[in-house]
MISE-699920 format. One line per field, with one value per residue: residue number from 0; residue in three letters; chain; x, y, z of N, C-alpha, C, O, CB in turn. Coordinates in steps of 0.02 Angstrom, whole numbers. Atoms other than C-alpha are relative to their C-alpha. Glycine has a CB too. Example, Ala and Ser with C-alpha at 12.3 -4.5 7.8 and 13.67 -1.06 7.14 Angstrom:
BEGIN
seq [0_1]
type [ala_ser]
mol [A_A]
nu [45_-42]
nv [-59_-59]
nw [0_-3]
cau [615_684]
cav [-225_-53]
caw [390_357]
cu [45_-39]
cv [60_55]
cw [0_37]
ou [97_-14]
ov [59_110]
ow [33_45]
cbu [-50_20]
cbv [1_23]
cbw [62_-71]
***
This chain:
BEGIN
seq [0_1_2_3_4_5_6_7_8_9_10_11_12_13_14_15_16_17_18_19_20_21_22_23_24_25_26_27_28_29_30_31_32_33_34_35_36_37_38_39_40_41_42_43_44_45_46_47_48_49_50_51_52_53_54_55_56_57_58_59_60_61_62_63_64_65_66_67_68_69_70_71_72_73_74_75_76_77_78_79_80_81_82_83_84_85_86_87_88_89_90_91_92_93_94_95_96_97_98_99_100_101_102_103_104_105_106_107_108_109_110_111_112_113_114_115_116_117_118_119_120_121_122_123_124_125_126_127_128_129_130_131_132_133_134_135_136_137_138_139_140_141_142_143_144_145_146_147_148_149_150_151_152_153_154_155_156_157_158_159_160_161_162_163_164_165_166_167_168_169_170_171_172_173_174_175_176_177_178_179_180_181_182_183_184_185_186_187_188_189_190_191_192_193_194_195_196_197_198_199_200_201_202_203_204_205_206_207_208_209_210_211_212_213_214_215_216_217_218_219_220_221_222_223_224_225_226_227_228_229_230_231_232_233_234_235_236_237_238_239_240_241_242_243_244_245_246_247_248_249_250_251_252_253]
type [met_ala_lys_pro_his_val_leu_ile_val_asp_gly_glu_pro_glu_ala_arg_arg_leu_ile_arg_gln_ser_leu_glu_ser_glu_gly_val_thr_val_ile_glu_ala_ala_arg_gly_asp_val_ala_leu_glu_leu_ala_lys_arg_leu_leu_pro_glu_leu_ile_leu_val_asp_ser_gly_leu_pro_gly_met_thr_gly_ala_glu_val_val_gln_arg_leu_lys_ala_glu_val_ile_thr_ser_his_leu_pro_ile_leu_tyr_met_met_ile_glu_pro_ala_ser_leu_pro_pro_leu_gly_gly_val_glu_thr_ile_pro_lys_his_leu_ala_his_gly_glu_val_leu_asp_lys_val_arg_glu_leu_leu_ala_leu_pro_ser_arg_ser_ser_gln_arg_arg_arg_arg_ile_leu_ile_ala_asp_asp_glu_pro_asp_ile_val_asp_ile_leu_ala_thr_gln_leu_thr_ala_gln_gly_tyr_glu_thr_leu_ala_ala_his_asp_gly_phe_thr_ala_leu_gln_phe_ala_arg_his_glu_lys_pro_asp_leu_val_ile_leu_asp_leu_his_leu_pro_lys_leu_asp_gly_phe_gln_val_met_lys_met_leu_lys_ala_asp_gln_glu_val_gly_leu_ile_pro_ile_ile_val_leu_thr_gly_val_tyr_leu_thr_asp_gln_asp_lys_gln_thr_gly_leu_arg_leu_gly_ala_val_arg_tyr_phe_thr_lys_pro_tyr_glu_ala_thr_ala_leu_leu_lys_glu_ile_ala_gln_val_leu_gly_gly_thr_arg_arg_gly_pro_thr_thr]
mol [A_A_A_A_A_A_A_A_A_A_A_A_A_A_A_A_A_A_A_A_A_A_A_A_A_A_A_A_A_A_A_A_A_A_A_A_A_A_A_A_A_A_A_A_A_A_A_A_A_A_A_A_A_A_A_A_A_A_A_A_A_A_A_A_A_A_A_A_A_A_A_A_A_A_A_A_A_A_A_A_A_A_A_A_A_A_A_A_A_A_A_A_A_A_A_A_A_A_A_A_A_A_A_A_A_A_A_A_A_A_A_A_A_A_A_A_A_A_A_A_A_A_A_A_A_A_A_A_A_A_A_A_A_A_A_A_A_A_A_A_A_A_A_A_A_A_A_A_A_A_A_A_A_A_A_A_A_A_A_A_A_A_A_A_A_A_A_A_A_A_A_A_A_A_A_A_A_A_A_A_A_A_A_A_A_A_A_A_A_A_A_A_A_A_A_A_A_A_A_A_A_A_A_A_A_A_A_A_A_A_A_A_A_A_A_A_A_A_A_A_A_A_A_A_A_A_A_A_A_A_A_A_A_A_A_A_A_A_A_A_A_A_A_A_A_A_A_A_A_A_A_A_A_A]
nu [34_67_54_34_69_44_67_51_58_51_63_25_-38_-28_-58_-55_-21_-40_-66_-35_-25_-56_-59_-25_-37_-67_-35_19_49_56_47_60_47_59_21_-54_-23_-40_-63_-43_-29_-47_-58_-41_-27_-42_-45_-14_-43_43_72_45_62_53_33_71_11_60_-16_-57_-19_-70_-39_-8_-48_-66_-19_-15_-64_-55_-1_-28_-73_-23_17_-7_-51_18_24_71_27_71_37_57_53_9_-61_-22_14_-47_-52_-67_-29_-61_3_65_9_69_8_71_17_27_-53_-2_-30_-72_-31_-3_-53_-64_-15_-19_-68_-46_-7_-33_-63_1_-14_58_19_-40_-67_6_25_68_9_42_43_36_67_20_70_38_57_-24_20_-45_-65_5_5_-64_-49_14_-20_-72_-30_10_-49_-66_-29_10_36_4_60_4_67_-5_-60_-58_-23_-28_-66_-45_-13_-42_-68_-32_3_-25_34_-17_54_53_66_16_62_-14_44_-20_-4_-64_-36_31_-45_-48_-49_-41_-45_-48_-48_-40_-43_-53_-42_-44_0_62_27_8_50_57_65_61_55_65_41_68_5_-8_-64_-11_-63_-54_-12_-36_-68_-34_-15_-53_-63_-17_-17_53_-12_64_61_59_59_46_-23_-53_2_-55_-48_-42_-43_-51_-46_-42_-46_-51_-43_-41_-50_-44_-45_17_31_-45_17_67_60_56]
nv [63_2_3_65_3_40_13_5_36_-10_-21_-62_-58_-42_35_-8_-70_-15_31_-31_-67_6_28_-48_-53_26_15_65_-1_43_23_23_46_12_70_48_15_-57_3_52_-26_-53_30_32_-50_-51_31_-48_23_24_0_2_32_2_66_-7_-26_24_50_41_-19_-17_61_27_-42_17_67_-2_-35_45_58_-23_-5_-68_-40_40_-27_-67_-1_-18_-14_20_-36_43_-23_57_40_23_68_3_50_-31_-16_-41_-68_-30_-19_-18_-53_-16_-62_-49_-37_-71_-16_-8_65_33_-33_21_66_-11_-28_55_46_-36_-25_-73_-25_-1_-67_-19_-20_-58_-61_-13_-66_-40_-45_-50_-17_-65_-11_-20_44_60_62_10_19_69_47_3_33_72_27_-3_48_66_8_2_-66_-33_-63_-55_-38_-70_-25_-70_-12_-13_64_37_-29_20_72_11_-22_39_72_11_58_15_-26_-37_-4_-66_-35_-71_-41_14_-59_-29_-10_41_47_-36_-30_55_19_-54_-1_61_-9_-47_31_47_67_36_-28_50_51_-2_-16_17_-43_33_-57_-7_-68_-6_-31_-23_23_-40_28_63_-15_-27_57_41_-36_2_68_49_46_23_-24_44_-36_37_64_28_71_26_39_-46_-37_46_15_-59_-3_51_-23_-56_24_48_-36_14_-58_-37_-71_-14_7_-34]
nw [-17_28_-49_-5_21_-43_27_-52_25_-52_30_-31_25_-54_-27_48_1_-60_6_58_-19_-46_34_50_-35_-14_63_27_55_-21_50_-35_32_-42_9_4_67_22_-38_29_63_-16_-32_52_46_-32_-49_-53_-56_-54_15_-58_21_-49_1_15_68_35_52_-20_-68_-9_-6_68_35_-26_23_72_9_-20_46_64_-4_8_-59_-61_-44_-24_-70_-7_-66_3_-52_-12_-45_-45_-6_66_23_55_-12_-4_65_-6_22_-17_-70_-14_-49_-7_33_-48_-32_16_65_-8_-10_66_38_-29_28_70_-1_-18_57_54_-27_-2_-67_-44_-22_-59_21_42_-32_23_28_-44_38_-39_25_-25_19_-59_-9_-37_32_56_-29_-27_56_34_-44_1_66_8_-47_29_53_-30_-11_-64_13_-46_16_-20_16_21_39_-42_-26_57_13_-54_7_59_-15_-53_13_69_31_69_43_-34_32_-24_17_10_-42_-68_-45_-21_63_52_32_42_-45_-24_54_12_-55_7_59_-18_-51_35_-29_15_61_53_-19_47_-29_37_-24_-4_-19_26_27_73_17_69_29_-30_-66_7_20_-59_-43_31_-10_-71_-21_8_55_26_-33_-5_-23_-43_-28_41_15_-42_39_39_-46_-26_55_9_-57_12_54_-24_-49_34_45_71_31_44_-1_-28_41_-30]
cau [6275_6113_5951_5876_5708_5566_5405_5256_5116_4963_4780_4759_4810_4836_4953_5056_5059_5127_5267_5308_5324_5439_5552_5561_5618_5768_5814_5725_5635_5463_5355_5175_5057_4880_4860_4964_4968_5032_5163_5229_5254_5338_5453_5511_5539_5620_5703_5687_5804_5656_5472_5343_5192_5030_4946_4771_4778_4620_4613_4779_4827_4990_5048_5018_5116_5263_5262_5256_5397_5505_5457_5516_5703_5717_5637_5680_5829_5735_5712_5531_5452_5283_5163_5035_4868_4837_4971_5074_5014_5169_5284_5468_5545_5720_5735_5563_5541_5373_5311_5140_5053_4977_5149_5175_5223_5397_5432_5389_5506_5644_5632_5640_5794_5875_5841_5903_6053_5999_6058_5941_5844_5946_6108_6042_6021_5836_5792_5714_5568_5500_5312_5261_5072_4948_4817_4848_4750_4859_5017_4956_4908_5071_5174_5087_5113_5295_5336_5263_5389_5534_5558_5580_5466_5467_5314_5293_5125_5188_5320_5433_5443_5472_5618_5693_5674_5751_5902_5932_5881_5935_5805_5831_5667_5535_5350_5287_5114_5112_4970_5059_5044_5190_5289_5207_5281_5364_5448_5510_5582_5665_5749_5805_5876_5979_6055_6207_6187_6009_5987_5998_5867_5733_5557_5393_5251_5085_4951_4767_4803_4778_4946_4979_5117_5219_5195_5256_5409_5451_5440_5549_5683_5677_5703_5535_5552_5367_5193_5050_4874_4764_4681_4836_4857_4961_5040_5103_5170_5262_5336_5398_5475_5565_5632_5691_5779_5847_5930_5835_5753_5830_5748_5593_5421_5258]
cav [-222_-273_-250_-411_-462_-524_-603_-575_-701_-645_-626_-472_-309_-217_-351_-343_-153_-144_-267_-189_-13_-69_-172_-41_86_-28_-45_-210_-236_-309_-413_-455_-598_-620_-800_-956_-988_-812_-834_-994_-909_-757_-865_-964_-808_-694_-813_-695_-703_-737_-784_-743_-857_-834_-996_-926_-896_-904_-1053_-1142_-1146_-1077_-1253_-1310_-1162_-1203_-1388_-1348_-1223_-1353_-1487_-1382_-1395_-1212_-1147_-1284_-1188_-1026_-985_-970_-889_-971_-859_-971_-927_-1099_-1219_-1276_-1428_-1428_-1578_-1543_-1457_-1387_-1200_-1164_-1068_-1042_-894_-855_-722_-641_-583_-396_-318_-274_-454_-520_-391_-438_-617_-556_-452_-605_-715_-580_-541_-358_-251_-272_-123_-127_-106_38_218_249_395_536_636_797_820_1002_1023_1108_972_837_705_730_718_558_474_521_466_297_271_323_220_67_97_100_288_387_538_706_818_1006_1096_1271_1348_1407_1234_1157_1275_1236_1047_1056_1152_1045_872_889_769_684_755_882_861_1039_1117_1297_1360_1355_1470_1579_1554_1499_1365_1487_1577_1411_1362_1532_1523_1343_1386_1527_1409_1317_1171_1128_1218_1060_959_910_970_893_1018_944_1077_1113_1290_1332_1375_1480_1433_1576_1505_1336_1409_1506_1347_1251_1385_1370_1181_1100_945_904_970_862_927_871_750_660_488_388_270_413_509_358_318_497_493_330_406_565_473_342_475_429_600_700_866_952_910_997]
caw [3967_3880_3973_4043_3972_4082_4018_4133_4107_4205_4159_4270_4183_4348_4414_4254_4260_4438_4404_4235_4306_4446_4333_4196_4325_4355_4172_4136_3970_4005_3888_3935_3897_3964_3900_3905_3718_3685_3821_3742_3574_3651_3756_3604_3501_3630_3755_3904_4053_4169_4152_4285_4272_4369_4420_4391_4203_4098_3980_3988_4173_4239_4284_4104_4037_4151_4103_3917_3931_4018_3891_3742_3708_3659_3819_3943_4013_4048_4233_4289_4441_4470_4566_4647_4726_4802_4866_4718_4622_4515_4495_4535_4384_4365_4351_4426_4587_4670_4770_4845_4742_4897_4953_4958_4791_4857_4910_4737_4660_4782_4718_4538_4578_4657_4504_4384_4495_4504_4650_4798_4862_5023_4925_4821_4876_4868_4755_4855_4786_4860_4839_4855_4855_4971_4948_5082_4985_4831_4937_5022_4858_4773_4923_4924_4737_4744_4899_4813_4673_4796_4810_4970_4984_5070_5082_5087_5092_5050_4939_5080_5158_4986_4957_5127_5102_4929_4994_5147_5085_4902_4829_4662_4594_4643_4601_4614_4619_4557_4667_4835_4987_5047_4885_4723_4613_4492_4638_4706_4536_4514_4685_4659_4488_4566_4695_4626_4746_4694_4529_4425_4520_4390_4423_4366_4379_4435_4438_4418_4358_4174_4097_3944_3824_3897_4073_4014_3929_4086_4189_4067_4079_4268_4271_4238_4130_4112_4152_4215_4243_4387_4388_4327_4249_4374_4247_4138_4288_4360_4190_4172_4346_4304_4143_4227_4369_4249_4144_3985_3960_3818_3853_3919_3853_3880]
cu [-72_-51_-29_-72_-40_-68_-47_-62_-54_-63_-27_42_32_61_61_27_46_70_39_30_62_63_28_39_71_36_-16_-49_-54_-44_-60_-40_-57_-23_60_26_43_69_49_34_52_64_46_35_51_50_19_43_-41_-72_-38_-67_-49_-36_-72_-14_-67_19_54_25_75_44_12_51_71_24_17_64_59_5_32_76_22_-13_13_50_-20_-24_-71_-15_-75_-36_-66_-50_-14_67_18_-18_45_52_68_29_61_-11_-66_-1_-72_-2_-75_-16_-25_55_-3_39_76_36_6_58_69_21_22_71_52_12_36_69_5_19_-63_-16_42_69_-1_-20_-69_-4_-51_-38_-37_-66_-21_-70_-39_-63_23_-18_46_68_-2_-3_66_52_-10_22_76_36_-7_50_72_33_-11_-32_7_-62_5_-67_-1_67_62_30_31_70_50_18_47_73_35_3_27_-31_23_-50_-49_-64_-34_-68_17_-39_13_-3_72_45_-35_52_53_54_48_51_54_55_44_51_60_50_43_-5_-62_-30_-12_-49_-59_-66_-56_-56_-65_-49_-70_-12_9_64_1_65_59_17_42_73_40_20_56_68_24_11_-54_15_-66_-57_-53_-57_-42_-70_49_-11_61_53_48_48_57_51_47_51_57_49_46_56_46_46_-16_-34_51_-15_-70_-55_-57_-62]
cv [3_-4_-70_6_-45_-5_-9_-33_2_26_66_59_41_-33_7_71_16_-29_33_67_-5_-25_48_57_-22_-23_-67_11_-51_-17_-29_-49_-13_-72_-45_-12_57_-1_-51_24_54_-29_-32_52_46_-27_48_-29_-28_3_-4_-28_-2_-67_5_29_-25_-50_-47_23_18_-62_-32_40_-18_-68_0_37_-46_-60_19_10_73_44_-36_29_66_-3_27_14_-11_31_-36_32_-53_-36_-34_-72_-13_-54_34_9_44_70_35_14_22_53_14_68_53_38_73_10_3_-66_-39_30_-17_-67_6_28_-55_-45_33_25_76_22_1_72_23_23_61_61_15_71_38_51_46_15_65_16_18_-41_-65_-66_-16_-25_-73_-51_-7_-36_-76_-31_-2_-49_-71_-15_1_67_22_68_49_41_71_27_74_10_12_-65_-42_24_-22_-74_-14_19_-45_-75_-20_-63_-10_29_38_-5_62_25_74_45_-17_63_19_15_-42_-42_34_32_-53_-21_52_0_-63_7_44_-29_-55_-71_-40_21_-49_-55_4_10_-22_42_-39_52_-4_68_-1_38_21_-29_39_-25_-63_12_29_-56_-43_33_-5_-71_-51_-45_-25_30_-55_40_-46_-2_-34_-75_-33_-37_45_38_-44_-17_59_6_-50_22_56_-25_-52_32_-10_59_38_74_10_-12_34_-42]
cw [-25_56_4_-21_47_-34_59_-30_55_-34_27_-24_55_31_-46_2_59_-6_-56_20_45_-36_-52_33_19_-63_-31_-58_15_-60_38_-41_49_-3_-9_-70_-28_35_-30_-63_14_30_-52_-44_33_50_56_56_58_-24_66_-23_58_-4_-24_-68_-28_-55_24_69_3_4_-69_-40_22_-27_-74_-15_16_-46_-68_7_0_61_66_50_32_72_4_74_-4_59_12_48_53_8_-65_-13_-59_15_2_-71_10_-26_13_75_11_54_7_-31_48_36_-20_-65_6_9_-65_-41_28_-29_-73_-4_14_-60_-59_20_-5_71_42_20_59_-19_-45_42_-28_-26_42_-42_48_-33_32_-25_63_10_34_-35_-59_24_23_-57_-37_42_0_-65_-8_47_-26_-55_27_13_73_-14_58_-20_26_-23_-18_-34_42_27_-56_-16_52_-6_-59_14_50_-16_-69_-32_-72_-49_44_-42_30_-25_-7_47_73_43_15_-60_-52_-36_-43_43_27_-54_-12_54_0_-57_16_50_-33_27_-20_-67_-56_18_-49_37_-47_30_-4_26_-29_-31_-75_-15_-73_-26_30_70_-4_-19_58_47_-27_9_72_26_-5_-60_-30_40_0_30_45_-32_-48_-12_32_-41_-38_45_26_-53_-11_56_-10_-54_23_46_-31_-50_-72_-33_-40_-1_24_-50_35_-8]
ou [-108_-39_-40_-104_-17_-97_-38_-91_-50_-60_-75_101_89_109_117_88_98_119_99_88_110_118_89_86_113_87_21_-95_-39_-62_-51_-43_-45_-62_114_87_92_120_109_93_105_119_107_92_100_99_77_47_-15_-92_-26_-98_-33_-50_-99_-56_-90_71_46_40_114_99_66_91_115_81_63_101_109_58_55_99_67_20_1_45_16_-67_-90_7_-111_-23_-112_-30_-16_113_-26_-9_22_82_77_33_59_-44_-80_9_-102_41_-110_20_-22_40_-29_84_112_92_55_96_116_80_68_111_105_70_70_105_58_9_-115_26_56_100_52_-57_-77_19_-103_-9_-68_-68_-27_-79_-27_-102_57_22_65_97_44_31_88_90_39_54_102_85_39_64_119_92_-58_-13_13_-80_28_-89_-54_112_117_90_82_115_106_76_94_119_95_52_45_4_52_-34_-60_-63_-47_-80_61_-17_-26_9_118_63_-48_112_111_113_108_110_112_113_103_109_114_102_16_4_-60_-85_-49_-58_-88_-75_-55_-70_-83_-48_-82_-67_53_76_-18_105_113_75_89_118_99_76_99_118_84_22_-42_35_-67_-51_-64_-46_-53_-91_39_-48_118_112_108_106_114_111_107_109_115_109_105_114_101_88_26_-46_108_19_-108_-46_-55_-116]
ov [52_-34_-102_58_-100_45_-55_-7_-35_71_92_63_65_1_17_81_49_5_46_80_32_-1_53_83_19_-58_-89_52_-110_27_-61_-44_-25_-95_-24_-17_45_13_-38_12_55_-6_-26_42_66_6_65_-90_-65_48_-49_0_-28_-92_-44_74_-79_-43_-81_82_0_-63_-58_12_-26_-75_-35_19_-44_-92_-26_43_91_94_-7_17_91_-45_73_-23_25_14_-34_66_-38_-24_-60_-116_-38_-54_88_-39_91_80_87_-30_51_57_17_116_113_84_90_-28_-23_-74_-73_-6_-24_-78_-28_6_-57_-63_-1_54_104_-16_22_116_83_61_86_54_23_118_10_87_24_35_70_34_-11_-27_-105_-113_-74_-71_-111_-103_-62_-77_-113_-84_-51_-81_-112_-73_-3_70_-1_101_30_42_82_14_103_-30_-9_-75_-75_-16_-41_-93_-54_-16_-59_-108_-78_-111_34_38_21_9_64_28_100_99_-53_118_-21_73_-101_-33_12_32_-42_-29_35_9_-60_-12_34_1_-104_-119_-102_-2_-35_-103_57_-13_-5_38_-66_69_-35_84_-36_91_-17_-56_11_-29_-73_-21_13_-58_-65_-1_-1_-80_-110_-20_-51_42_-88_80_-104_48_-35_-108_-20_-28_33_47_-22_-23_50_23_-34_10_56_-5_-64_-2_2_58_44_112_-38_-1_44_-21]
ow [-13_109_-48_-13_63_-55_99_-77_104_-77_0_-7_46_47_-24_-1_50_10_-48_5_35_-24_-60_3_35_-59_-75_-53_27_-99_90_-102_108_39_-30_-80_-63_4_-34_-74_-18_15_-48_-64_2_66_64_64_100_-61_106_-69_112_-59_-50_-74_-10_-86_74_78_-41_-23_-83_-77_-19_-49_-95_-61_-19_-49_-103_53_38_72_119_110_75_89_-32_118_-38_117_-29_96_113_-32_-100_29_-111_69_-27_-109_50_-76_-17_116_-34_98_-44_-20_33_75_-74_-81_-38_-15_-78_-73_-11_-43_-95_-45_-17_-75_-97_-21_-18_118_18_16_65_18_-64_90_-89_6_62_-83_96_-92_93_-83_116_56_1_-34_-68_-4_10_-54_-51_15_-2_-65_-34_28_-18_-70_-11_31_106_-62_116_-79_82_-79_-28_-27_22_25_-46_-29_36_2_-53_-6_43_2_-80_-46_-103_-108_102_-102_90_-86_28_65_104_17_6_-70_-41_-26_-44_24_33_-40_-23_38_18_-50_-11_63_-58_-11_-20_-85_-103_-20_-57_93_-106_90_-57_85_-80_-53_-101_14_-117_12_41_89_34_8_66_72_11_22_86_86_9_-113_-86_100_-51_76_29_-61_-109_24_12_-29_-39_28_28_-39_-21_43_1_-48_7_39_-5_-80_-115_-93_-19_-36_31_-110_96_15]
cbu [2_-8_-55_5_-5_-6_0_-17_18_25_-50_2_-46_-53_-16_-24_-61_-35_-7_-49_-55_-18_-19_-59_-38_-6_72_-30_34_-42_32_-43_35_-56_-47_-22_-60_-36_-13_-41_-56_-32_-21_-44_-56_-45_63_-65_43_10_-19_-9_13_-50_2_-32_57_-40_21_58_-16_9_-36_-67_-14_-1_-57_-58_2_-10_-70_-34_33_-32_-73_21_65_-55_47_-46_17_-7_-12_23_-65_-55_-8_75_-76_34_-1_47_-52_57_13_-59_50_-42_39_-20_-53_-44_68_33_-27_15_-39_-67_-10_-4_-60_-50_5_-29_-68_-43_59_-70_32_11_-74_4_34_-51_49_-51_-22_42_-51_42_-52_51_-30_-18_-35_-28_-73_8_19_-62_-55_25_-5_-76_-31_26_-34_-71_-8_44_-32_68_-74_65_-62_59_-46_-10_-11_-19_-57_-46_-4_-31_-66_-26_-1_-37_-71_77_-76_3_-35_20_-44_53_-55_-15_-75_71_-38_36_76_-39_-38_-35_-34_-43_-40_-35_-36_-44_-40_-29_-43_72_3_-51_44_67_-25_-3_-6_-16_-4_2_33_-49_53_-61_58_0_0_-20_-67_-34_0_-45_-61_-15_-7_-54_23_-69_42_-4_-26_16_-41_-3_-60_68_-1_-28_-36_-44_-41_-32_-39_-44_-37_-32_-42_-44_-35_-41_69_-44_-31_-3_9_-4_-17_-9]
cbv [-12_-60_50_-28_-24_32_-62_70_-74_50_-52_-6_44_12_-75_-18_46_-27_-76_10_39_-46_-66_29_21_-58_4_-45_-14_33_-53_59_-67_46_-6_-63_-12_67_-17_-63_27_51_-52_-45_42_49_-26_26_57_42_-60_71_-72_59_-31_41_-22_59_35_4_-56_41_-50_-1_75_-1_-49_32_63_-23_-26_65_-37_31_21_-70_9_30_42_-57_73_-78_75_-68_16_-49_-52_9_-10_69_-55_-44_35_-33_3_-47_56_-61_65_0_-13_-35_-30_41_66_44_-41_8_76_-3_-46_48_55_-41_-24_58_-31_28_70_-43_1_-57_-57_-12_59_-12_-5_35_-39_65_-57_55_-64_73_-16_0_5_64_47_-7_23_71_27_-13_43_71_6_-7_54_-39_52_7_-14_44_-34_42_-12_48_58_47_-39_8_76_14_-38_41_71_10_-24_-7_9_-76_-58_74_-66_48_-11_19_-11_-30_-15_-48_-19_44_-47_53_37_-61_-12_68_6_-62_30_64_-30_23_5_12_52_-30_10_-65_76_-77_66_-64_64_-12_46_34_-48_78_8_74_-16_-44_49_50_-42_-11_72_33_2_34_-60_-77_64_-64_26_31_-47_12_-14_-46_-47_49_27_-63_-16_64_-14_-66_24_52_-29_-52_-20_-61_46_-28_31_69_-74_69]
cbw [77_-48_-17_73_-74_71_-47_31_-18_55_9_77_-41_53_12_-71_1_62_-12_-59_35_57_-34_-41_63_49_12_55_-69_55_-50_20_-21_-19_-62_29_-47_16_73_-14_-45_48_52_-44_-29_35_-35_29_24_65_-47_32_-26_-10_70_51_-46_-30_-65_-52_49_63_46_-37_13_76_14_-38_46_71_-11_-23_-59_-61_-3_-17_-39_-45_44_-27_24_1_-21_27_-40_-26_55_-7_-17_-11_-55_43_-47_-37_-72_-21_21_22_-20_75_-53_50_-18_58_-27_58_52_-38_1_77_6_-35_53_58_-22_-24_-37_-20_-2_63_19_48_-36_-56_-11_56_-74_54_-44_9_17_-22_-35_-6_-69_70_-25_-42_58_44_-50_-15_71_11_-55_13_69_-27_-51_-42_-48_39_-14_1_29_-29_58_59_-44_58_33_-62_-3_68_-10_-60_26_65_7_2_2_-10_-39_13_12_-20_54_-72_-18_2_65_47_6_-51_-42_-42_58_21_-64_-1_66_-12_-58_27_58_5_76_54_-25_-17_73_-41_15_4_-42_46_-21_55_33_-33_15_-4_-76_2_35_-52_-59_37_10_-74_-20_40_69_-8_23_2_-34_44_-59_72_13_32_-79_53_-48_-39_58_28_-64_-3_66_-18_-59_37_60_-34_13_-6_53_-70_-69_24_-14_-31]
***
């Protein structure tokens, strides 16, 4: 089945990024436009399955974009989700649904899932990620970022607890710091690798420790699929997590 395409029309880069990351993690191809004129051209050329239009666009307003899309024969049939800041000042138009932009991110995505006929979050098993790090702030930030993407999280602040959680909870992915008390990250990976029930769980290493090439190769042999260095870039990490859990990774990278 071909991936659905969604065009996001929003002048705010951060708003586009949040929606893009969530949709891409569910197999949706996302196209972005920051201006109305660009959106009109992309819509005509690509004919996406859904268009999200922000009412507060710079230049051409969101309402004008919607009206022009519906006036063009080639785009008139495309479904549109109009995200409004103020009460809608939009005449009744077929194939246009409105939603307040101030709604929580998850509620907006639920509406997108409904319009694309994607499985709802309640009907999907939430992917579970174990965060093993002895820095509480890092754990809290990661947990918040991952929860916003629809993942369930577990937290361990030492290597022994991480090992126990991995064995008993069998998460879909482990984000592992190497500098852990009780058992270090390499010991955790070695013991997981030796356990048939959890030996294939992918591991993303997130560490502030300098690693030699030999260290990295050792980790890769023990199940690490990627290394990230603190401070990490959230967008890159979330994208990697989505790829690993979506089964699109073809092998370890460093």
